[in-house]
C-alpha positions in Angstrom: 58.7 -110.9 29.5 56.6 -107.8 30.2 59.4 -106.4 32.4 61.8 -106.4 29.5 59.6 -104.5 27.1 60.5 -100.9 26.0 57.3 -99.0 26.9 55.8 -96.9 24.1 52.8 -95.5 25.9 51.5 -94.7 29.4 49.6 -98.0 29.3 52.7 -99.9 28.3 54.7 -98.2 31.1 52.0 -99.1 33.6 52.1 -102.8 32.8 55.9 -102.8 32.6 56.3 -101.1 35.9 53.7 -103.4 37.5 55.9 -106.3 36.4 59.0 -104.6 37.7 57.2 -104.0 41.0 56.3 -107.7 41.4 60.0 -108.6 40.7 61.1 -106.0 43.3 58.7 -107.3 45.9 59.7 -110.9 45.4 63.3 -109.9 45.9 62.4 -107.8 48.9 60.3 -110.7 50.4 63.4 -112.9 50.1 65.6 -110.3 51.7 63.4 -109.7 54.8 61.7 -113.1 55.0 58.3 -111.6 54.3 55.4 -114.1 54.6 53.6 -114.8 51.4 50.1 -113.7 52.6 51.5 -110.4 53.7 53.2 -110.0 50.3 49.9 -110.6 48.6 48.2 -108.0 50.8 50.9 -105.4 50.1 50.5 -106.0 46.3 46.8 -105.5 46.6 47.2 -102.2 48.5 49.8 -100.9 46.0 47.5 -101.7 43.0 44.5 -100.2 44.7 46.4 -96.9 45.1 47.8 -97.0 41.6 51.3 -96.7 42.9 52.8 -98.6 40.1 51.6 -96.1 37.5 53.6 -93.4 39.4 56.8 -95.3 39.6 58.3 -94.1 36.3 57.7 -90.5 37.2 59.7 -91.0 40.4 63.0 -91.5 38.6 62.7 -90.9 34.8 63.5 -87.2 35.0 66.8 -87.8 36.8 67.6 -90.9 34.7 66.9 -89.1 31.4 70.4 -89.4 30.2 71.1 -92.9 31.4 70.5 -96.3 29.7 67.2 -97.9 30.4 68.7 -100.8 32.4 70.2 -98.3 34.8 66.9 -96.6 35.3 65.3 -100.0 35.9 67.9 -100.8 38.5 67.3 -97.5 40.4 63.6 -97.9 40.1 63.6 -101.4 41.6 65.7 -100.2 44.5 63.4 -97.3 45.2 60.3 -99.4 45.0 61.8 -101.9 47.4 62.7 -99.2 49.9 59.3 -97.5 49.6 57.5 -100.8 50.3 59.9 -101.7 53.2 59.3 -98.3 54.9 55.5 -98.7 54.3 55.7 -102.0 56.2 57.9 -100.6 58.9 55.6 -97.6 59.5 52.7 -100.1 60.0 54.6 -102.0 62.7 56.0 -104.9 60.6 59.5 -106.0 61.7 61.8 -105.2 58.8 65.4 -106.3 59.1 68.4 -106.3 56.8 67.7 -103.0 55.0 71.0 -101.3 55.6 72.5 -102.2 52.2 69.2 -101.1 50.5 69.2 -97.8 52.3 72.8 -97.2 51.5 72.2 -97.9 47.8 69.2 -95.6 47.5 70.4 -92.6 49.6 72.4 -90.9 46.8 69.6 -91.4 44.3 67.1 -89.7 46.6 69.4 -86.8 47.3 69.9 -86.3 43.6 66.2 -86.6 42.8 65.0 -84.1 45.4 67.0 -81.4 43.5 65.5 -82.3 40.1 61.9 -82.0 38.8 59.9 -84.9 40.2 56.3 -86.0 40.8 56.9 -87.1 44.3 59.4 -87.1 47.2 60.5 -90.2 48.9 60.1 -91.9 52.2 63.5 -91.8 53.9 64.8 -93.4 57.0 67.9 -93.1 59.2 68.8 -94.4 62.6 67.5 -91.2 64.2 64.4 -90.1 62.2 61.8 -91.4 59.9 60.0 -89.1 57.5 56.9 -90.3 55.5 55.5 -88.4 52.5 52.1 -89.0 51.1 52.1 -89.8 47.3 49.3 -88.4 45.1 48.4 -87.2 41.7 48.8 -83.4 41.4 45.7 -81.2 41.4 46.4 -78.0 39.5 44.3 -74.8 39.3 43.3 -75.3 35.7 41.3 -78.4 36.9 38.9 -76.4 39.1 39.1 -72.8 37.7 36.3 -73.4 35.4 34.5 -70.6 33.5 30.8 -70.1 33.9 30.8 -67.6 31.1 32.1 -69.8 28.3 35.4 -71.2 27.2 38.3 -70.7 29.6 41.0 -68.3 28.4 44.3 -70.1 28.5 46.4 -67.1 27.3 45.5 -63.5 27.5 45.5 -62.1 24.0 44.6 -58.5 24.8 44.3 -56.4 28.0 43.7 -52.7 28.5 44.5 -50.6 31.5 40.8 -50.5 32.2 40.5 -54.3 32.3 43.4 -54.3 34.8 41.6 -51.7 36.9 38.4 -53.7 36.7 40.1 -56.8 38.0 41.8 -54.9 40.8 38.4 -53.4 41.7 36.7 -56.8 41.8 39.4 -58.3 44.1 39.4 -55.2 46.2 35.6 -55.5 46.7 36.1 -59.0 48.0 38.6 -57.9 50.6 36.5 -54.9 51.5 33.6 -57.3 52.2 35.6 -58.8 55.1 35.5 -57.4 58.6 38.2 -54.9 59.4 38.5 -56.3 62.9 42.1 -57.3 63.6 42.9 -58.9 67.0 45.5 -61.4 68.3 43.5 -64.3 66.9 41.2 -62.9 64.2 42.1 -60.7 61.3 40.3 -61.8 58.1 41.7 -59.2 55.8 45.2 -60.1 56.8 44.5 -63.8 56.3 42.9 -63.5 52.9 45.3 -61.0 51.4 48.2 -63.1 52.8 46.8 -66.2 51.1 46.3 -64.4 47.8 49.9 -63.2 47.9 51.2 -66.6 48.9 49.3 -68.2 46.0 51.2 -65.9 43.5 54.5 -66.6 45.3 54.1 -70.4 45.2 53.3 -70.1 41.6 56.3 -68.1 40.5 58.8 -69.8 42.9 58.8 -73.0 40.9 60.7 -71.4 38.0 63.4 -73.7 36.5 65.8 -71.5 34.4 67.6 -74.6 33.0 64.4 -75.9 31.4 62.6 -72.6 31.2 59.7 -74.3 33.0 57.4 -73.0 35.7 57.1 -69.4 36.8 53.9 -67.4 37.0 52.0 -69.9 34.8 49.0 -70.4 37.2 50.1 -73.9 38.0 51.2 -75.6 41.2 50.4 -78.8 42.9 47.6 -77.8 45.2 47.7 -81.1 47.0 51.3 -80.7 48.1 51.8 -80.1 51.8 53.6 -76.8 51.1 50.4 -75.5 49.4 47.9 -76.4 52.1 45.4 -73.5 52.6 45.8 -72.0 49.1 42.7 -73.7 47.8 40.5 -71.8 50.3 41.3 -68.4 49.0 41.7 -69.4 45.4 38.5 -71.3 44.8 36.8 -73.2 47.7 36.2 -70.1 49.8 37.7 -68.5 52.8 35.4 -66.3 54.9 32.8 -67.1 52.2 34.8 -65.4 49.4 37.4 -66.7 46.9 39.5 -65.2 44.1 37.6 -67.3 41.6 34.5 -65.2 42.3 36.4 -62.2 40.8 38.1 -64.2 38.0 34.7 -65.6 36.8 33.9 -62.2 35.4 37.0 -62.2 33.2 37.5 -65.9 32.6 36.9 -65.8 28.9 39.5 -63.1 28.3 42.1 -63.3 31.1 44.2 -66.4 31.9 44.5 -67.7 35.4 48.2 -67.1 35.1 47.7 -63.4 34.5 44.9 -63.2 37.0 46.8 -64.6 39.9 49.5 -62.0 39.4 47.0 -59.1 39.2 45.1 -60.5 42.2 48.3 -60.4 44.3 49.0 -56.8 43.1 45.4 -55.9 44.0 45.8 -57.0 47.6 49.1 -55.2 48.0 47.5 -52.0 46.6 44.5 -52.4 48.9 46.6 -53.0 52.0 49.0 -50.3 51.1 46.1 -47.9 51.0 45.0 -49.0 54.5 48.5 -47.9 55.6 48.3 -44.6 53.7 45.1 -43.8 55.5 47.1 -43.4 58.6 50.3 -42.0 57.0 49.0 -40.1 53.9 52.4 -38.6 53.1 54.0 -41.9 52.3 54.3 -43.3 48.8 51.6 -45.2 46.9 52.6 -48.4 45.2 52.1 -48.6 41.4 52.0 -52.0 39.7 49.9 -51.1 36.7 52.6 -49.1 34.9 54.9 -52.1 34.8 52.4 -54.9 34.4 52.6 -57.0 31.2 50.1 -59.6 30.1 50.2 -62.7 28.0 51.0 -65.5 30.4 49.8 -68.9 29.4 48.1 -71.1 32.1 49.9 -74.4 32.4 47.9 -77.6 32.9 50.7 -79.8 34.1 53.5 -79.0 36.6 54.4 -82.2 38.3 57.7 -80.8 39.5 56.4 -77.5 40.8 55.8 -77.8 44.6 59.0 -79.7 45.2 61.0 -76.6 44.1 59.6 -74.3 46.8 62.1 -73.1 49.4 62.1 -75.0 52.7 62.3 -72.5 55.6 64.2 -75.1 57.7 67.1 -74.9 55.2 67.5 -71.2 56.0 69.4 -69.0 53.5 70.7 -72.0 51.6 67.3 -72.5 50.1 66.8 -68.7 49.7 69.9 -68.7 47.6 68.8 -71.8 45.6 65.3 -70.4 44.8 65.6 -66.7 44.8 69.1 -66.1 43.6 69.9 -69.2 41.4 66.5 -70.0 40.0 64.6 -66.7 40.0 67.7 -64.7 39.0 67.6 -62.1 41.8 70.4 -60.5 43.7 70.6 -60.9 47.5 69.3 -57.3 47.8 66.3 -58.0 45.5 65.7 -61.3 47.3 65.5 -59.5 50.6 63.1 -56.9 49.2 60.8 -59.6 47.8 60.7 -61.3 51.2 58.8 -58.2 52.2 55.6 -60.1 51.0 55.7 -61.5 54.6 54.3 -58.1 55.5 50.8 -59.6 54.9 49.2 -62.6 56.5 50.4 -65.1 59.0 51.6 -68.7 59.4 49.3 -71.4 60.8 50.0 -74.9 61.9 47.1 -76.3 59.9 48.7 -74.9 56.7 52.5 -74.7 56.9 53.2 -76.2 60.3 54.4 -72.9 61.7 52.4 -70.5 63.9 52.2 -66.7 64.3 52.3 -63.3 62.7 55.4 -61.8 61.1 54.4 -58.5 62.7 51.6 -57.2 64.8 48.1 -58.4 63.6 47.2 -54.9 62.4 50.4 -54.4 60.5 49.8 -57.8 58.9 47.0 -56.2 56.8 49.2 -53.3 55.8 51.7 -53.5 53.0 54.6 -51.6 54.6 58.2 -52.1 55.6 57.3 -53.3 59.1 58.6 -56.8 58.3 62.1 -55.4 58.1 61.7 -53.1 61.0 60.5 -56.0 63.2 63.7 -58.0 62.3 65.8 -55.2 63.8 63.6 -53.5 66.4 62.6 -56.7 68.2 64.5 -59.7 69.6 64.0 -63.3 68.5 64.7 -66.6 70.2 64.3 -70.2 69.0 61.0 -72.1 69.3 61.9 -75.7 68.5 59.5 -78.5 67.4 56.5 -76.3 66.8 53.4 -78.1 67.9 55.6 -81.1 68.7 56.9 -81.5 65.1 60.7 -81.7 65.1 60.8 -80.8 61.5 59.2 -77.3 62.2 61.4 -74.8 64.0 60.8 -71.1 64.2 61.8 -67.9 66.0 59.4 -66.3 68.5 59.5 -62.7 69.6 61.7 -62.2 72.6 60.7 -58.7 73.7 60.3 -58.9 77.5 57.2 -56.7 77.5 55.4 -58.4 74.6 51.7 -59.2 75.4 50.7 -62.3 73.3 47.0 -62.0 74.3 46.9 -58.4 72.9 49.4 -58.5 70.1 49.3 -62.1 69.1 52.2 -64.5 68.7 54.9 -62.9 66.5 57.4 -65.1 64.8 60.0 -65.3 62.1 61.4 -68.3 60.1 65.0 -69.3 59.5 64.6 -68.0 55.9 63.7 -64.5 57.3 66.2 -63.9 60.0 69.1 -65.6 58.1 69.1 -62.6 55.8 70.6 -60.6 58.7 72.0 -62.9 61.4 74.1 -66.0 61.5 74.9 -68.6 64.2 78.6 -67.6 64.4 80.2 -64.1 64.4 82.2 -64.8 61.2 79.1 -65.5 59.1 80.1 -69.0 58.1 77.2 -70.9 59.8 73.7 -70.0 58.6 71.0 -69.4 61.1 69.1 -72.5 62.2 66.4 -72.6 64.8 66.8 -76.3 65.4 70.3 -75.8 66.8 71.3 -74.8 70.3 69.4 -71.8 71.7 70.6 -68.2 70.9 68.9 -64.9 70.5 69.0 -62.4 67.6 69.1 -58.7 68.4 71.0 -55.6 67.1 72.4 -52.9 69.3 69.8 -50.1 69.6 72.1 -47.3 68.3 72.6 -49.1 65.0 68.9 -49.1 64.1 67.7 -45.7 65.5 66.4 -44.4 62.2 64.1 -47.4 61.7 63.0 -47.3 65.3 62.2 -43.5 65.3 60.7 -43.3 61.8 58.6 -46.5 61.7 58.3 -47.9 65.2 57.4 -45.0 67.5 60.8 -45.1 69.2 60.1 -48.6 70.5 63.0 -51.1 70.8 62.4 -54.6 72.0 59.3 -53.4 73.8 61.0 -50.4 75.5 60.5 -46.7 74.7 63.9 -45.3 73.9 62.8 -42.1 72.2 64.4 -38.8 73.0 63.4 -37.8 76.5 62.3 -41.2 77.6 63.7 -43.1 80.7 65.8 -45.2 78.4 67.0 -42.6 75.9 70.6 -43.3 77.0 70.3 -46.6 75.1 70.5 -44.5 71.9 74.3 -43.9 72.5 76.8 -45.7 70.3 78.1 -49.0 71.6 81.4 -48.9 73.6 83.1 -51.7 75.5 83.1 -49.5 78.6 79.4 -49.6 78.9 78.6 -53.3 79.2 75.7 -52.5 81.6 73.7 -51.0 78.8 74.6 -53.9 76.6 73.2 -56.4 79.0 70.1 -54.3 79.7 69.4 -54.3 75.9 70.0 -58.0 75.7 67.6 -58.6 78.5 64.9 -56.5 76.9 65.3 -58.4 73.6 65.9 -61.9 74.9 63.1 -62.8 77.3 64.6 -60.9 80.2 67.8 -62.9 80.2 70.8 -60.5 80.2 73.2 -63.5 79.9 71.4 -65.1 76.9 73.7 -66.4 74.1 73.7 -64.2 71.1 73.3 -65.4 67.5 76.5 -64.2 65.8 77.5 -60.6 66.2 75.2 -58.1 67.7 77.0 -55.0 66.4 78.1 -56.5 63.0 75.5 -59.1 61.8 77.0 -61.2 59.0 73.9 -62.4 57.1 74.1 -62.2 53.3 71.6 -59.4 53.1 72.2 -57.7 56.5 72.9 -54.3 55.0 69.9 -54.5 52.6 67.5 -55.3 55.4 68.9 -52.4 57.4 68.4 -50.1 54.3 64.8 -51.2 53.9 64.0 -50.8 57.6 65.3 -47.2 57.5 64.0 -46.2 54.1 60.6 -47.5 53.0 60.6 -45.7 49.7 63.9 -47.5 48.8 62.3 -50.9 49.7 59.2 -50.2 47.5 61.4 -49.4 44.5 63.5 -52.5 44.9 60.5 -54.6 45.6 58.7 -53.4 42.4 61.8 -54.2 40.4 62.1 -57.7 42.0 58.3 -58.4 41.5 58.6 -57.5 37.8 61.4 -60.0 37.4 59.9 -63.0 39.2 56.4 -62.7 37.7 57.9 -62.5 34.1 60.4 -65.4 34.3 59.7 -67.9 31.6 57.7 -65.6 29.4 59.5 -63.8 26.6 56.6 -62.2 24.7 54.7 -60.4 27.4 53.0 -57.1 26.3 52.4 -53.8 28.2 48.8 -52.9 28.9 46.9 -51.1 26.1 45.1 -47.8 26.4 41.5 -48.0 27.5 39.1 -48.3 24.5 36.7 -45.3 24.2 33.4 -45.7 26.0 30.6 -46.9 23.8 28.5 -44.1 22.2 25.0 -43.4 23.2 22.5 -44.5 20.6 22.4 -40.9 19.4 24.5 -38.4 21.4 24.3 -34.8 20.5 26.6 -32.2 22.2 23.8 -30.6 24.0 23.0 -34.0 25.7 26.5 -34.3 27.1 27.8 -30.7 27.5 25.9 -30.2 30.8 26.5 -27.0 32.7 27.7 -27.6 36.3 27.1 -23.9 37.2 23.4 -23.8 36.4 21.1 -23.8 33.5 23.0 -23.9 30.2 22.6 -21.0 27.7 21.1 -22.2 24.5 21.5 -18.9 22.7 24.3 -16.3 23.5 22.4 -13.1 24.3 25.4 -10.9 24.9 29.2 -11.0 24.4 31.9 -8.5 24.8 35.4 -8.4 23.3 36.8 -9.2 26.8 34.6 -12.3 27.1 35.8 -13.5 23.6 39.4 -13.0 24.8 38.7 -15.0 28.0 37.3 -17.9 26.0 40.3 -17.9 23.7 42.7 -17.8 26.6 41.0 -20.7 28.4 41.2 -22.9 25.4 44.8 -21.9 24.8 45.7 -22.8 28.4 44.3 -26.3 27.8 46.7 -26.5 24.8 49.6 -25.3 26.8 49.0 -27.9 29.4 49.8 -30.6 26.9 53.3 -31.9 26.2 55.1 -29.8 23.6 57.0 -32.7 22.1 56.2 -33.4 18.4 57.8 -36.4 16.6 56.8 -39.0 14.1 54.5 -40.8 16.6 53.4 -38.3 19.1 52.4 -34.6 18.9 49.6 -34.0 21.5 49.1 -30.2 20.8 48.6 -31.0 17.1 46.2 -33.8 17.8 44.1 -31.7 20.1 44.1 -28.6 17.9 43.1 -30.7 14.9 40.3 -32.4 16.8 38.9 -29.0 17.9 39.0 -27.6 14.4 37.5 -30.8 13.0 34.6 -30.5 15.5 33.8 -27.1 14.2 34.1 -28.2 10.7 31.8 -31.2 11.1 29.3 -28.9 12.7 29.2 -26.3 9.9 29.4 -28.8 7.0 25.9 -30.2 7.7 24.2 -27.0 6.5 21.4 -27.7 4.1 21.2 -24.9 1.6 18.2 -26.1 -0.4 15.9 -23.6 1.2 15.5 -25.6 4.4 18.1 -23.6 6.3 18.9 -26.5 8.7 22.2 -27.4 10.2 25.3 -25.2 10.1 27.2 -24.1 13.2 24.5 -25.0 15.6 26.7 -27.3 17.8 24.6 -30.2 16.7 25.9 -33.3 15.0 25.4 -37.0 15.5 28.3 -38.0 17.7 27.4 -41.7 17.1 28.1 -41.4 13.4 31.3 -43.2 12.2 32.5 -40.0 10.5 32.6 -38.3 13.9 34.7 -41.0 15.6 37.3 -39.3 17.9 35.4 -36.0 18.4 33.9 -36.9 21.8 37.4 -37.2 23.2 38.4 -33.6 22.6 34.9 -32.3 23.1 33.9 -33.8 26.4 35.3 -37.2 27.3 38.9 -36.0 27.6 41.8 -36.7 25.3 45.2 -38.1 26.3 43.8 -40.4 29.1 41.2 -37.8 30.0 43.7 -35.0 30.5 41.9 -32.2 28.6 38.6 -31.5 26.8 36.9 -28.4 25.4 34.2 -29.0 28.0 36.8 -27.9 30.6 36.9 -24.5 29.1 33.1 -24.4 28.3 32.2 -24.9 32.0 33.6 -21.4 32.7 31.1 -19.7 30.5 28.2 -22.2 30.2 
């Protein structure tokens, strides 16, 4: 009777699904001759874990358009398969499941592409994969605010607030040791985690439903998100992003903060790089940042939409191109986030740096250079897990003890290389062994500009012993071809190549080549891509507002703030020539001329500044008391804290137009 009810609430659904579960188990018990005591024990375990309450979420999203009885039928089948696999994984003999597995396979395939609370335990004749089921834990549950009520949507944000957040996050990273060795590089680990947090947040965007995106919500208990809690709130190296957010938690949403924190670590690590190469370009996120993201409190579907590196460029296309709305060129640029941090078995199941440890705390184009200036071979079943396969550096001279284990994932190298020469078979580290490497002459600009002339661990710069490797490829010189292959592929000159060496056929092969040879181009496309993916799902984001004027002193007179940097300020002018007068006029005029000359309905900087300067003199002379006291007048003294004088500090000493000019700039020449 209960099983036939139409549930109207979560409680109704719980009892109804419990009844369905009992029916399913009875049918299953008959199918596999399950002893009644064991059936009772299984029922107890399932109730204890509240599994029945999750059942509807397993299939209701994909059954949304079907009749209820069809959903019930699918739900029963899925419950039976789940319980059968639970028994089998615990050593119970389970026979006669072939028809059940055949019936549920298409349902599971369909559900793994749709929003869902859980994945399913699947079984074939060759492999068995078990997934842990759990309730989602989302950032809003633990990002509590010690200052008051948590801000769920940022209503207002100035450029100064953005700078303050960046400064707080930067201070956290600066507190970490700068040491960076093969096994220990705290700044790389923390910045990589912060960037991964933002990425896992925006990669769950579903354009069909306009759900997900940078909403500060992802399932923190999902296996793809292992390790994120440490840098977000529990603490990694004794710091967490929450320590910075706590100072803004009443006015800035977690959703906006996560994006800014990621931008902060990219800015910080870019500046580390610029310390060594000061002539290269800074990165600017503030000018394009927009605020107003609302923190979501539920996102059951989120983590299951993340790309699986094992699925190579198929999943890059599904997530980056189809869901996030990027081109292949933009997708490749965005993958440059792998410049920071590393993979660890304890988090993702993979192991190693995407570059050298030192470069892994520098936001630069070394990720793209490494794809082309180094060789890569397959490392299958990482740490004994057949579901984790990666690519390890193949350079014959690579010293793991000094430079650490460098690796790439299918989803990295597939952008450039394919298994076959025609580009029809995407790269897959789980398949037969092959090595990725490009012919040296095709990547010389990247090698010379960004890699010190090093190619697969060999110096091929002009004048070196291997400078002849710089010559274009010809079929007549197969000796050089084999020498280069040996250098890139673990010393094996006969190693099988992945696809074409001279004409790689990956979907973004040319784009990766462009980014490896021109870092400025990559930064431009990256900024464009970043703006898109962090804005998906939000139609009313706003640009940052100008900084509010600093609060006035309790009483601030010009003499208190117009301090003379050259020495003691003159309180009375004892002597002045015509020439000095002209010099003062000229210095003020030069300030005016430095302002934009445009003048339209909304903006006329020269008029604003001139008006403010004249208003300053007027407010000074208009306080003259003519009743015999003789006080006031043009004595450069007025209460700058008075409401009538609002705006005067900007042109007098603080600086107007974002601090560009002030009368104080001219005064300092004569003070």
